[in-house]
MARFISE-20346 format. One record per residue (C-alpha): residue in three letters; z, y, x. Coordinates in steps of 0.05 Angstrom, whole numbers, plus 5000, padded with zeros to 4 digits. Layout:
ALAZYX;...
This chain:
MET726865495978;PRO722766106011;GLY727666556045;ALA733566056045;ASP737765976105;VAL735965356148;VAL742164876169;THR741264536229;HIS747564126260;GLY752464426211;GLN750565146231;SER746265596188;ARG740866066214;PRO737066536174;SER730166336164;SER724366726194;ARG722367016121;SER730367116110;PHE730067466177;LEU724067966159;THR726568126086;GLY734068056106;PRO739168676089;GLY738968876165;SER731868936169;HIS730869306105;GLN735569876141;GLY731069886198;VAL724869916160;SER727870436113;GLU730670836177;LYS723170786203;VAL720371006134;HIS724871616135;ASN723971776208;THR716171776194;ALA716672186129;THR720972676163;SER716472756223;LEU710372786175;ASN713773286138;ASP715673726198;ARG708473686225;SER706073826156;PHE710474456157;LEU707674686222;VAL700574586201;LYS701474996138;GLU704875546179;ASP698975496228;VAL694075556163;LYS697876206141;MET697876506209;LEU690076386221;SER688876636148;THR692577256161;ASN688777356230;LEU682277226195;SER683677706137;ILE685478186194;ALA679078096233;SER675078166166;GLU678378846147;GLU677579046218;GLU669978826215;VAL668879256153;ILE672079866187;VAL667579806249;ARG661279696204;LYS662880276168;ARG663980726229;ILE657780446262;ALA653680686199;HIS657181346200;LEU655481416277;GLU648381206267;GLY647881766215;GLU650482256261;LEU645481976312;ARG639882086268;LEU642082786253;LEU642782996326;GLN636182676341;LYS633083096288;ARG636383696321;LYS633483546388;ARG626383516365;GLU627784136324;LEU630584456391;ASP624984166432;GLU619784456380;SER623285146387;ILE623185166460;SER616084946467;ASN614285476418;ASP618686006452;VAL615585816520;PHE608885836496;LYS609986576460;LEU612586786531;ILE606686476568;THR601586816520;LYS605487506519;PHE603287646592;PRO596487846606;PRO592587406660;GLY593787756724;ILE600787946712;GLY603787266725;GLY601986876665;SER595986556695;TYR600386236748;ALA604985926698;VAL599685646661;HIS596085326718;GLY601885166760;ARG600085596818;SER604486066855;PRO601386736881;GLY599386836952;
């Protein structure tokens, strides 16, 4: 009969099958399963906590990226306005310099400024 004790010389000893499925081994297997399940549960908890943390970090980073992109767009708009203002000032300065140059008749110093020569 499988799992039955084997009798030798008047003494009984458990068969190999009985040894694997006996009451003592069941407790050992049950304890190992419990320990494995506990360890797995602990690790699962840690992984879930890591995922929550990473999700939070990703959310914060995404919000910061949106803020930075909006700030960049705003600053690019300001830069375009400043570049336009610079062109206007350059044009105004050029016009003012031209008016000053043409205001003086030749011989009073106007020709020197135009030709880049100094008197004498």
